N, C-alpha and C positions, 0 to 999 in steps of 0.2 A: 621785133621790138615788142616789149611787154607793155600792157596798159598801166601797170603799177608805176612805171617810170615817169609817167605824165601826171601822177597824182600830186596835188598840192594840199598842204594842211592850212585850214582857215580858222582863225580865232576871232570871235565876235567880242568887241571891246565895249561898244556903247550902242544903245538904241534910242534914237531921238523920236519921241512921239508926243504930240500935244496932249494936254491933260484931258480935254473933253473927248478926244478920240479914244483915249485909254479907258475912260469911264464908260463910253458906249460899248467898247469891246468887252469890258468886264460884265456889263449888264447882259449882253448877248450870250456870254459864256455861262452865266448863271441860269438864264432861261433855257439854254440848250442842255444843261445838266439835269433839269427836272425830269425828263423822261427816263434818263439813265437811273436816277434815284428810284423812280417808281418801279422800273424793271428789277432792280436789285432788291427792293423791298418785297416784291412778289416772290422772287426766287428764295429769299431768306425765309419768308413766311411758309412756303411749301416745304422747305427743309425742316423747319421747326415743327410743322405738323407731322411730318414723317417720323422724325426722331422722337417727338413727344409721344406719338402713338406707339412707337416701337418700345420705348423704355417706360411707358406708363405703369405697367404692372410689376416692375422690378422691385418696388419698395414694399410690396405687400407680403 
C-alpha cells in the first residue's frame, strides 16, 4: 500500500483570531525582522564596496 493513497488535500477557509492577538503577533514579527534587515544591509554594503572598488577606475 502506498503512502500517497492516504494523502488528503486541505483548504484553509478562515482564520479566527482576536484583534489584540493579531496586533501582538504583528509587533513580534516586526521586532523579529530587524536582525534580518541588519544582516541583509551588511551583506549589501559589502557587495557594494566590492563592486564599487572593482569598477571605480573604469570611467577614467
